[in-house]
N, C-alpha and C positions, 0 to 999 in steps of 0.2 A: 855808430861812432860817437854821435852827439851825446847819447845817454851814457856811454862808457866814459867820456871825458868828464861829464858832470859827476858821475859816481866816483871816479878816481879823485876828483878834487875834494869831495866829502871825506873820502878815506884818508887822504893826506892831512886834512884838517884834524880829523880824529886822532891820527898818529901823533900830531904835534900836541894836541890837548892832553893826550894820555901818556905822553913822554916816551913813546916808542922811537921817536926821532927828536932831535934837538932843534933842527932848523931846516930851512929850504935846501941848503947845500946837501944835507944828508938825504933828503927826499930825492933830489936830482941824482945823487950818486947811486941810490938804490934803484932808480928808474932808468939809469944810464942815459940821462939827458942833461942838457945845459941848465945851469941855475936860472937863467933868464926865462926859459920855457916853463920850468917848474913854478917860478914866481908868477908868471902870467896865467898859468892854468889853475893854480890854487884859488884864485879869486872867484872862480865859478862856483865855489861852495857858498858864495854870498849872493847868488842870483835871487831875484824876487821869487817867492814861493809860487806865484801864478805862472811864471815863466817855466820853472822846473816842472810843475804839474802839466802844463801844456805840452812840453817836450816829451814827458813820459807817457802822455796820452796820444801822442802823434798829432797834436793840433797846432804846432808851432808854424810860423810863417814859412812858406815853401823855400825861401832863400836862406833861412837860418840853418846853416850846416855847421859841422864841427870845424871845418876850415874857416868859415866866416867868424866863428866864435874865437878861434885861435888867433886870428888877425885883428881882433877887436882892439887891442891895446889896453888901456886902463878902463876898467869897468866902473861906470858911474855908481856912486854910493846910493843915490836915490832910486828906489824901485820904479817910480814913474819915469825917471830918466832912462833907466835900463830898458823898460818896455818901449819907449820911444826910439831909442838907439837901435834896438833889435827888431823893429818893424811891427810891434804890436799895436 
């Protein structure tokens, strides 16, 4: 679930960059979800590369789950702040 959430956020960002969708509202409609959830989830495309790598290698902190990530709120812009906030 955690990997799928991150992969989906990357896909959404690519869809925006390549013009397949015009905004978060279209993404939310396509995914049949609330705009707020889509906005919160797309930010995971901006996770620190080390965090993404550790998740895909299964080395993330044990308590870092998709549910924890979904409840994160605003993702810090600084990669070091992201690591600290997510328990790295």
